[in-house]
C-alpha positions in Angstrom: 10.4 25.7 -18.1 8.6 28.4 -19.6 6.5 29.0 -16.2 9.5 28.2 -14.0 11.4 31.2 -16.1 8.5 33.5 -16.2 8.2 33.2 -12.2 11.9 33.0 -11.5 11.6 29.5 -10.0 14.3 27.9 -12.0 16.7 27.6 -9.2 13.8 26.3 -6.4 12.0 23.5 -8.9 13.8 20.6 -10.1 11.7 18.4 -12.9 12.8 15.4 -12.7 11.0 13.7 -15.6 9.0 10.4 -15.5 7.4 11.0 -12.0 5.0 7.7 -12.0 7.9 5.6 -12.5 9.7 7.4 -9.3 6.7 7.0 -7.1 6.3 3.7 -7.8 10.2 2.7 -7.2 9.4 4.8 -4.1 6.6 2.5 -3.2 8.2 -0.8 -4.1 11.0 0.1 -1.9 9.0 0.4 1.0 7.7 -1.4 3.4 5.7 0.8 5.4 3.7 4.2 4.7 3.1 6.5 7.6 1.2 9.8 7.4 0.9 11.7 10.5 -0.4 14.9 8.8 -2.4 17.4 11.0 -4.5 18.3 7.9 -5.3 16.6 4.8 -8.2 16.4 2.3 -9.0 12.7 0.7 -5.3 11.2 0.9 -4.6 9.7 -2.2 -1.3 9.2 -1.4 -2.6 6.8 1.1 -4.9 5.1 -1.2 -1.8 4.6 -3.5 0.3 3.1 -0.7 -2.5 0.6 0.0 -2.7 -0.2 -3.7 1.0 -1.0 -3.4 0.0 -3.6 -0.4 2.0 -1.5 2.0 1.2 -1.6 5.5 -0.2 2.1 6.2 -0.6 4.4 9.4 -2.4 7.5 9.4 -3.4 10.0 11.8 -7.2 10.1 12.6 -9.1 12.2 10.1 -12.4 12.8 8.0 -11.4 10.1 5.4 -10.0 7.4 8.1 -13.1 5.0 8.5 -12.6 4.4 4.4 -8.9 3.7 5.0 -9.4 1.5 7.9 -11.7 -0.6 6.0 -9.2 -0.8 3.3 -6.3 -2.1 5.8 -5.0 1.2 7.1 -4.1 1.2 11.0 -5.1 4.5 12.2 -3.7 6.3 15.1 -5.1 9.6 17.0 -3.7 13.0 15.6 -0.4 14.0 17.6 0.0 10.6 19.4 3.5 9.7 18.9 3.3 6.9 21.7 0.0 5.6 19.7 2.2 5.5 16.7 5.2 4.1 18.5 3.1 1.0 19.9 1.3 0.1 16.8 4.4 0.3 14.1 6.2 -2.8 15.5 3.1 -5.1 15.4 2.7 -4.2 11.8 
């Protein structure tokens, strides 16, 4: 809270408490995880979604080979048609 006040962010940031339980609940309440970002690094959220045994669709990226081996479906970046074709098949 000290940093929020220091940088005058109290009205912009909400601290929701135990984020781990919140995130796990989101994964458990989901049946599919789609990440169609144009820029990402390793993508820890992809690894988390796979660990929670969700069906995963991601955009082509530097790490897609690894995630594809782990079960993710990979579609080309900015290709909404490819996403639409693969989504129902999962």
